N, C-alpha and C positions, 0 to 999 in steps of 0.2 A: 502770875502768868500774863500773857498778852495774847490778843487776838487781832489778826489782820485779815481784812476781806477787801477784794478789789483787784485792780489791774496795775501792775508795776512793769514799766518798760525802761530799759537802760541799755545804751549801745556800747557801754564800757565793761570792764571787768567788775566782779564782785557785786552780784545782784541777788538779793534775797527777799522773800515775802515778809520776813521779820527784820533781818539785818543783813547788810551787804558783806561786811568784814568784821568778825567779832574776836576780840581779845578777852572776852568775859564769858562766864558760864551762861548758857542759854537753857532755860528750864521752863516747862509747862506753857509752851506757846502753840498757837494754832493758826495755820494759814489756809484760807480758802479763796480761790480766785485764779488769777493768771499772772505768771512772771515770765518776762522775756528779757534775755540778756545776751552777752557775748560769751565770755569765759567765766567759770566759777559762778554758776547760776543755780539757785535752788529755792524750794518752797519755804524753807526756814532760814538758812544762812548760806550766803554765797561762799564764804571761806571761814572755817572755824579753827581757831588756835586752842580753844578750851572746850571742855566736854559739853555735850548736848544731851538733855534727857527729858522725857515726858512730853515730847512734842508730836504734833500731828499735822500732816499736810495733805490737801486734796485740791485738785484743779489741774490746770494746764501749765506745765513748766517747759520752756524751750530756750535753747542756747546753742552755742557752737561746740565748745568742749567743756568738760568738767561740769556736768549737769545732773541734778538729782532732786528727789523729793525733799530730803532733809538738808544735806550739805554738799555743795558742789566740790569743794576741796576741804580736806579735814586733817588736822594734826592731833586729834584727841579722841577719846572714847565716846561712843554713842549708845545710850541705854533707853529702853522703853519708848521707842519712837515708832510711829505708824504712818504709812502712806496708804491712803484709802481712795480708790477711784482716780479718775483723771488720766492724764498722759504726761510722759516725760520724754522729751525729744532732743537729740543732739547728734553731732556728727561723730564724736569720739569721747571716750571716758564718760559713759552714761550709766547711772545706777539708780535703783529705787531708793535706797537709803543714802548712799554716797557715790559721787562720781569718781573721785580719786583720793585715796589715802596717801598722805605724805609722812615721812619719818618725823616723829615728834621732836621738838627742840630739847625737851627735858630728858629724853632717853627712856621714859616710862613706856611700858607696853600699852598699846591701844587695844581696846576690846569693843566688840559690837555684840550687845546682848538684848534679848527680849524685844526685838524689832520685827515689824510685820509690813509686808507689801501685799495689799489685798485689792483685787479687782482694779489694778492700775496697769496701764500699758506702758512698758518701758521699751521705747523704740529700738528695735534690733536685738533685744536680749534673747538669748537662747538657753541660759542657765542662771542659777542663782548668783554665781560669781563670774566676773568677766574673764576674758581669755581669748575671745575672738580677735580678729585683726583690728576691730574698731573698739575693743574693750567695753562691752556692754553687758550688764548683768542685772538681775532683779534685786540683789542686795547691794553689790558695789560693782563699779566698772573696772577699776584697776587699782593697784597699790604698789608702792615702792617695796622692794624685797624685805626690808626689815620693819615695815610700818605696822603690820598687823600680827598680833600674837594669839588672839583668842576670839572664837565665835561661840555663842551659846544661845539656844532657844530662838533663833531667827527663823522666820517663816515667809515663804513666798506662796501666796494663794491666788494664782492667776490662771 
């Protein structure tokens, strides 16, 4: 696993506390601190093409669009990840776990399971799953229609 603590600022796309844009599996990573970016900004991975599991994020995450505690944009499954404390802020597509799910390139179903958002402020969220005009939710902000097939054991404790 990996641990990142501190402040990360990037005025471009793909900003993460651990990795900006990942084509590899991200597993057992922890981020604590502050991340500021433009689009696809998150505590763990700005944009994920492969699965993320066993990660934890806490701190201040802020960006324009596609902002979250774990992955700003995501084309893969997320398992056993937690967002604890802190705040997540953006203008659109903001979520505690994922800002925006996109359809996977391999056509495999995306799952989100055993993830928790606890004592974290998700700017503008009114429900666990997005759907408001700005697409903000405690678990995810928005998704492409075919992107997400299964949710299980996800919890928002705010």
